N, CA, C and O atoms as a Maestro MAE file, in Angstrom:
{
 s_m_m2io_version
 :::
 2.0.0
}

f_m_ct {
 s_m_title
 :::
 protein
 m_atom[188] {
  # First column is atom index #
  i_m_mmod_type
  r_m_x_coord
  r_m_y_coord
  r_m_z_coord
  i_m_residue_number
  s_m_chain_name
  s_m_pdb_residue_name
  s_m_pdb_atom_name
  i_m_atomic_number
  :::
  1 25 -27.734 -24.223 -0.901 1 A "MET " " N  " 7
  2 3 -27.054 -23.865 -1.559 1 A "MET " " CA " 6
  3 2 -25.312 -23.101 -0.943 1 A "MET " " C  " 6
  4 15 -25.312 -22.212 -0.092 1 A "MET " " O  " 8
  5 25 -24.209 -23.556 -1.453 2 A "ARG " " N  " 7
  6 3 -23.057 -24.030 -0.668 2 A "ARG " " CA " 6
  7 2 -22.466 -22.386 -0.581 2 A "ARG " " C  " 6
  8 15 -22.566 -21.551 -1.480 2 A "ARG " " O  " 8
  9 25 -21.951 -22.227 0.508 3 A "ARG " " N  " 7
  10 3 -21.162 -20.618 0.613 3 A "ARG " " CA " 6
  11 2 -19.847 -20.698 0.027 3 A "ARG " " C  " 6
  12 15 -19.008 -21.590 0.148 3 A "ARG " " O  " 8
  13 25 -19.802 -19.647 -0.613 4 A "GLN " " N  " 7
  14 3 -18.120 -19.823 -1.429 4 A "GLN " " CA " 6
  15 2 -18.058 -18.881 0.237 4 A "GLN " " C  " 6
  16 15 -18.805 -18.148 0.886 4 A "GLN " " O  " 8
  17 25 -16.394 -19.588 0.379 5 A "THR " " N  " 7
  18 3 -15.260 -18.601 1.405 5 A "THR " " CA " 6
  19 2 -14.297 -17.527 0.645 5 A "THR " " C  " 6
  20 15 -14.078 -17.653 -0.560 5 A "THR " " O  " 8
  21 25 -14.036 -17.037 0.997 6 A "THR " " N  " 7
  22 3 -12.328 -16.689 0.281 6 A "THR " " CA " 6
  23 2 -11.912 -16.030 1.530 6 A "THR " " C  " 6
  24 15 -12.472 -15.230 2.279 6 A "THR " " O  " 8
  25 25 -10.206 -16.882 1.530 7 A "SER " " N  " 7
  26 3 -9.421 -16.115 2.589 7 A "SER " " CA " 6
  27 2 -9.489 -15.148 2.410 7 A "SER " " C  " 6
  28 15 -9.974 -14.450 1.519 7 A "SER " " O  " 8
  29 25 -8.613 -14.885 3.925 8 A "PHE " " N  " 7
  30 3 -8.189 -13.694 3.915 8 A "PHE " " CA " 6
  31 2 -6.507 -13.064 3.496 8 A "PHE " " C  " 6
  32 15 -6.066 -11.930 3.303 8 A "PHE " " O  " 8
  33 25 -5.832 -14.589 3.482 9 A "LYS " " N  " 7
  34 3 -4.772 -14.120 2.254 9 A "LYS " " CA " 6
  35 2 -5.422 -13.654 0.703 9 A "LYS " " C  " 6
  36 15 -5.247 -12.659 -0.001 9 A "LYS " " O  " 8
  37 25 -5.921 -14.396 0.615 10 A "GLU " " N  " 7
  38 3 -6.807 -14.452 -1.195 10 A "GLU " " CA " 6
  39 2 -7.239 -12.605 -0.976 10 A "GLU " " C  " 6
  40 15 -6.667 -11.893 -1.801 10 A "GLU " " O  " 8
  41 25 -8.026 -11.966 -0.116 11 A "LEU " " N  " 7
  42 3 -8.438 -10.922 0.009 11 A "LEU " " CA " 6
  43 2 -7.397 -10.178 -0.460 11 A "LEU " " C  " 6
  44 15 -7.343 -9.821 -1.637 11 A "LEU " " O  " 8
  45 25 -6.258 -9.811 0.651 12 A "MET " " N  " 7
  46 3 -5.226 -9.086 0.395 12 A "MET " " CA " 6
  47 2 -4.579 -9.185 -0.846 12 A "MET " " C  " 6
  48 15 -4.480 -8.152 -1.507 12 A "MET " " O  " 8
  49 25 -3.977 -10.560 -1.426 13 A "GLN " " N  " 7
  50 3 -3.522 -10.814 -2.432 13 A "GLN " " CA " 6
  51 2 -4.238 -9.804 -3.832 13 A "GLN " " C  " 6
  52 15 -3.508 -9.357 -4.716 13 A "GLN " " O  " 8
  53 25 -5.862 -9.557 -3.810 14 A "GLN " " N  " 7
  54 3 -6.311 -9.128 -4.856 14 A "GLN " " CA " 6
  55 2 -6.486 -7.975 -4.579 14 A "GLN " " C  " 6
  56 15 -6.812 -7.215 -5.492 14 A "GLN " " O  " 8
  57 25 -6.323 -7.452 -3.197 15 A "ASN " " N  " 7
  58 3 -6.222 -6.120 -3.420 15 A "ASN " " CA " 6
  59 2 -5.191 -5.315 -3.828 15 A "ASN " " C  " 6
  60 15 -5.172 -4.215 -4.380 15 A "ASN " " O  " 8
  61 25 -3.973 -6.387 -3.296 16 A "LYS " " N  " 7
  62 3 -2.213 -5.558 -3.392 16 A "LYS " " CA " 6
  63 2 -2.299 -6.164 -5.404 16 A "LYS " " C  " 6
  64 15 -1.531 -5.754 -6.274 16 A "LYS " " O  " 8
  65 25 -3.034 -6.813 -5.540 17 A "ASN " " N  " 7
  66 3 -2.708 -6.372 -7.399 17 A "ASN " " CA " 6
  67 2 -3.682 -5.667 -8.022 17 A "ASN " " C  " 6
  68 15 -3.423 -5.331 -9.177 17 A "ASN " " O  " 8
  69 25 -4.926 -5.291 -7.492 18 A "GLN " " N  " 7
  70 3 -5.593 -3.940 -7.877 18 A "GLN " " CA " 6
  71 2 -4.796 -2.911 -7.594 18 A "GLN " " C  " 6
  72 15 -4.206 -2.352 -8.518 18 A "GLN " " O  " 8
  73 25 -4.658 -2.538 -6.443 19 A "LEU " " N  " 7
  74 3 -4.086 -1.541 -6.236 19 A "LEU " " CA " 6
  75 2 -2.556 -1.256 -7.345 19 A "LEU " " C  " 6
  76 15 -2.531 -0.090 -7.739 19 A "LEU " " O  " 8
  77 25 -1.558 -1.976 -7.776 20 A "LEU " " N  " 7
  78 3 -0.133 -2.160 -8.526 20 A "LEU " " CA " 6
  79 2 -1.007 -1.837 -9.838 20 A "LEU " " C  " 6
  80 15 -0.689 -0.904 -10.576 20 A "LEU " " O  " 8
  81 25 -2.253 -2.748 -10.122 21 A "ASN " " N  " 7
  82 3 -2.937 -2.166 -11.893 21 A "ASN " " CA " 6
  83 2 -3.569 -0.589 -11.406 21 A "ASN " " C  " 6
  84 15 -4.584 -0.093 -11.896 21 A "ASN " " O  " 8
  85 25 -2.993 -0.157 -10.681 22 A "ASP " " N  " 7
  86 3 -3.771 1.047 -10.691 22 A "ASP " " CA " 6
  87 2 -3.077 2.257 -10.461 22 A "ASP " " C  " 6
  88 15 -2.775 2.555 -9.305 22 A "ASP " " O  " 8
  89 25 -2.766 3.043 -11.475 23 A "PRO " " N  " 7
  90 3 -1.847 3.820 -12.320 23 A "PRO " " CA " 6
  91 2 -2.050 6.048 -11.010 23 A "PRO " " C  " 6
  92 15 -1.384 7.069 -11.181 23 A "PRO " " O  " 8
  93 25 -3.318 5.760 -9.866 24 A "LYS " " N  " 7
  94 3 -3.384 6.625 -9.241 24 A "LYS " " CA " 6
  95 2 -2.937 5.904 -7.888 24 A "LYS " " C  " 6
  96 15 -2.011 6.193 -7.130 24 A "LYS " " O  " 8
  97 25 -3.367 5.437 -7.856 25 A "ALA " " N  " 7
  98 3 -3.317 4.436 -6.684 25 A "ALA " " CA " 6
  99 2 -1.583 4.125 -6.344 25 A "ALA " " C  " 6
  100 15 -1.127 4.159 -5.201 25 A "ALA " " O  " 8
  101 25 -0.863 3.860 -7.427 26 A "MET " " N  " 7
  102 3 0.526 3.465 -7.050 26 A "MET " " CA " 6
  103 2 0.949 5.304 -6.775 26 A "MET " " C  " 6
  104 15 1.642 5.494 -5.776 26 A "MET " " O  " 8
  105 25 0.620 6.389 -7.479 27 A "GLU " " N  " 7
  106 3 0.916 7.695 -7.359 27 A "GLU " " CA " 6
  107 2 0.795 8.340 -5.713 27 A "GLU " " C  " 6
  108 15 1.519 9.175 -5.170 27 A "GLU " " O  " 8
  109 25 -0.253 7.699 -5.242 28 A "ALA " " N  " 7
  110 3 -0.743 8.237 -3.724 28 A "ALA " " CA " 6
  111 2 0.775 7.530 -2.916 28 A "ALA " " C  " 6
  112 15 1.659 8.068 -2.248 28 A "ALA " " O  " 8
  113 25 0.570 6.231 -3.314 29 A "ILE " " N  " 7
  114 3 1.881 5.470 -2.518 29 A "ILE " " CA " 6
  115 2 2.736 5.900 -2.429 29 A "ILE " " C  " 6
  116 15 3.151 6.397 -1.382 29 A "ILE " " O  " 8
  117 25 3.330 5.873 -3.501 30 A "ASP " " N  " 7
  118 3 4.619 6.395 -4.100 30 A "ASP " " CA " 6
  119 2 5.119 8.161 -2.749 30 A "ASP " " C  " 6
  120 15 6.207 8.393 -2.221 30 A "ASP " " O  " 8
  121 25 4.076 8.813 -2.670 31 A "LYS " " N  " 7
  122 3 3.561 10.180 -2.513 31 A "LYS " " CA " 6
  123 2 4.047 9.862 -0.857 31 A "LYS " " C  " 6
  124 15 5.117 10.095 -0.295 31 A "LYS " " O  " 8
  125 25 2.725 9.205 -0.332 32 A "ARG " " N  " 7
  126 3 3.052 8.575 0.831 32 A "ARG " " CA " 6
  127 2 4.479 7.990 1.514 32 A "ARG " " C  " 6
  128 15 4.588 8.190 2.724 32 A "ARG " " O  " 8
  129 25 5.229 7.509 1.055 33 A "LEU " " N  " 7
  130 3 6.573 6.885 1.006 33 A "LEU " " CA " 6
  131 2 7.466 7.632 0.905 33 A "LEU " " C  " 6
  132 15 8.435 7.476 1.647 33 A "LEU " " O  " 8
  133 25 7.440 8.958 -0.283 34 A "ASP " " N  " 7
  134 3 8.367 10.106 -0.074 34 A "ASP " " CA " 6
  135 2 7.824 10.734 0.969 34 A "ASP " " C  " 6
  136 15 8.877 10.918 1.579 34 A "ASP " " O  " 8
  137 25 7.252 11.065 1.449 35 A "ASP " " N  " 7
  138 3 6.751 11.947 2.349 35 A "ASP " " CA " 6
  139 2 7.218 11.375 3.939 35 A "ASP " " C  " 6
  140 15 7.654 12.131 4.806 35 A "ASP " " O  " 8
  141 25 7.071 10.217 4.079 36 A "ARG " " N  " 7
  142 3 7.670 9.395 5.590 36 A "ARG " " CA " 6
  143 2 8.920 9.647 5.038 36 A "ARG " " C  " 6
  144 15 9.386 10.529 5.759 36 A "ARG " " O  " 8
  145 25 9.925 9.317 3.968 37 A "GLN " " N  " 7
  146 3 11.576 9.118 3.975 37 A "GLN " " CA " 6
  147 2 11.670 10.960 3.956 37 A "GLN " " C  " 6
  148 15 12.737 11.561 3.829 37 A "GLN " " O  " 8
  149 25 10.513 11.538 4.088 38 A "THR " " N  " 7
  150 3 11.696 12.714 4.475 38 A "THR " " CA " 6
  151 2 11.561 13.210 5.378 38 A "THR " " C  " 6
  152 15 12.197 14.198 5.747 38 A "THR " " O  " 8
  153 25 10.189 12.327 6.315 39 A "LYS " " N  " 7
  154 3 10.003 13.013 7.883 39 A "LYS " " CA " 6
  155 2 10.938 12.487 8.182 39 A "LYS " " C  " 6
  156 15 11.654 13.109 8.967 39 A "LYS " " O  " 8
  157 25 11.444 11.009 7.696 40 A "THR " " N  " 7
  158 3 12.638 10.295 8.541 40 A "THR " " CA " 6
  159 2 14.137 10.952 8.376 40 A "THR " " C  " 6
  160 15 15.038 10.809 9.203 40 A "THR " " O  " 8
  161 25 14.236 11.726 7.106 41 A "ASN " " N  " 7
  162 3 15.300 12.328 7.002 41 A "ASN " " CA " 6
  163 2 15.875 13.681 7.944 41 A "ASN " " C  " 6
  164 15 16.962 14.049 8.390 41 A "ASN " " O  " 8
  165 25 14.192 14.264 7.955 42 A "ASP " " N  " 7
  166 3 14.219 15.256 9.110 42 A "ASP " " CA " 6
  167 2 14.639 15.436 10.531 42 A "ASP " " C  " 6
  168 15 15.075 16.413 11.139 42 A "ASP " " O  " 8
  169 25 14.328 13.950 10.952 43 A "ASN " " N  " 7
  170 3 14.399 13.241 12.069 43 A "ASN " " CA " 6
  171 2 15.636 13.372 12.072 43 A "ASN " " C  " 6
  172 15 16.250 14.246 12.684 43 A "ASN " " O  " 8
  173 25 16.137 12.455 11.342 44 A "GLN " " N  " 7
  174 3 17.373 11.672 11.742 44 A "GLN " " CA " 6
  175 2 18.166 13.372 11.965 44 A "GLN " " C  " 6
  176 15 18.647 13.605 13.074 44 A "GLN " " O  " 8
  177 25 18.245 14.421 10.913 45 A "ASN " " N  " 7
  178 3 19.033 15.904 10.866 45 A "ASN " " CA " 6
  179 2 18.803 16.759 12.444 45 A "ASN " " C  " 6
  180 15 19.694 17.444 12.948 45 A "ASN " " O  " 8
  181 25 17.697 16.592 12.947 46 A "ASN " " N  " 7
  182 3 17.409 16.772 13.858 46 A "ASN " " CA " 6
  183 2 18.180 17.116 15.485 46 A "ASN " " C  " 6
  184 15 18.160 17.965 16.376 46 A "ASN " " O  " 8
  185 25 19.026 15.428 15.021 47 A "LYS " " N  " 7
  186 3 19.061 15.219 16.397 47 A "LYS " " CA " 6
  187 2 21.009 15.579 16.559 47 A "LYS " " C  " 6
  188 15 21.559 15.516 17.658 47 A "LYS " " O  " 8
  :::
 }
 m_bond[187] {
  # First column is bond index #
  i_m_from
  i_m_to
  i_m_order
  :::
  1 1 2 1
  2 2 3 1
  3 3 4 2
  4 3 5 1
  5 5 6 1
  6 6 7 1
  7 7 8 2
  8 7 9 1
  9 9 10 1
  10 10 11 1
  11 11 12 2
  12 11 13 1
  13 13 14 1
  14 14 15 1
  15 15 16 2
  16 15 17 1
  17 17 18 1
  18 18 19 1
  19 19 20 2
  20 19 21 1
  21 21 22 1
  22 22 23 1
  23 23 24 2
  24 23 25 1
  25 25 26 1
  26 26 27 1
  27 27 28 2
  28 27 29 1
  29 29 30 1
  30 30 31 1
  31 31 32 2
  32 31 33 1
  33 33 34 1
  34 34 35 1
  35 35 36 2
  36 35 37 1
  37 37 38 1
  38 38 39 1
  39 39 40 2
  40 39 41 1
  41 41 42 1
  42 42 43 1
  43 43 44 2
  44 43 45 1
  45 45 46 1
  46 46 47 1
  47 47 48 2
  48 47 49 1
  49 49 50 1
  50 50 51 1
  51 51 52 2
  52 51 53 1
  53 53 54 1
  54 54 55 1
  55 55 56 2
  56 55 57 1
  57 57 58 1
  58 58 59 1
  59 59 60 2
  60 59 61 1
  61 61 62 1
  62 62 63 1
  63 63 64 2
  64 63 65 1
  65 65 66 1
  66 66 67 1
  67 67 68 2
  68 67 69 1
  69 69 70 1
  70 70 71 1
  71 71 72 2
  72 71 73 1
  73 73 74 1
  74 74 75 1
  75 75 76 2
  76 75 77 1
  77 77 78 1
  78 78 79 1
  79 79 80 2
  80 79 81 1
  81 81 82 1
  82 82 83 1
  83 83 84 2
  84 83 85 1
  85 85 86 1
  86 86 87 1
  87 87 88 2
  88 87 89 1
  89 89 90 1
  90 90 91 1
  91 91 92 2
  92 91 93 1
  93 93 94 1
  94 94 95 1
  95 95 96 2
  96 95 97 1
  97 97 98 1
  98 98 99 1
  99 99 100 2
  100 99 101 1
  101 101 102 1
  102 102 103 1
  103 103 104 2
  104 103 105 1
  105 105 106 1
  106 106 107 1
  107 107 108 2
  108 107 109 1
  109 109 110 1
  110 110 111 1
  111 111 112 2
  112 111 113 1
  113 113 114 1
  114 114 115 1
  115 115 116 2
  116 115 117 1
  117 117 118 1
  118 118 119 1
  119 119 120 2
  120 119 121 1
  121 121 122 1
  122 122 123 1
  123 123 124 2
  124 123 125 1
  125 125 126 1
  126 126 127 1
  127 127 128 2
  128 127 129 1
  129 129 130 1
  130 130 131 1
  131 131 132 2
  132 131 133 1
  133 133 134 1
  134 134 135 1
  135 135 136 2
  136 135 137 1
  137 137 138 1
  138 138 139 1
  139 139 140 2
  140 139 141 1
  141 141 142 1
  142 142 143 1
  143 143 144 2
  144 143 145 1
  145 145 146 1
  146 146 147 1
  147 147 148 2
  148 147 149 1
  149 149 150 1
  150 150 151 1
  151 151 152 2
  152 151 153 1
  153 153 154 1
  154 154 155 1
  155 155 156 2
  156 155 157 1
  157 157 158 1
  158 158 159 1
  159 159 160 2
  160 159 161 1
  161 161 162 1
  162 162 163 1
  163 163 164 2
  164 163 165 1
  165 165 166 1
  166 166 167 1
  167 167 168 2
  168 167 169 1
  169 169 170 1
  170 170 171 1
  171 171 172 2
  172 171 173 1
  173 173 174 1
  174 174 175 1
  175 175 176 2
  176 175 177 1
  177 177 178 1
  178 178 179 1
  179 179 180 2
  180 179 181 1
  181 181 182 1
  182 182 183 1
  183 183 184 2
  184 183 185 1
  185 185 186 1
  186 186 187 1
  187 187 188 2
  :::
 }
}
């Protein structure tokens, strides 16, 4: 029996597609991006 191999690049693409099609995951990603942007803005304002 032959082993089927999947490249890392293919796995990353599959994972990305799953995340983009998952509303809960997208909500979590948006929240993280907002938190990161807020943190960046706070750091710039404190200088």
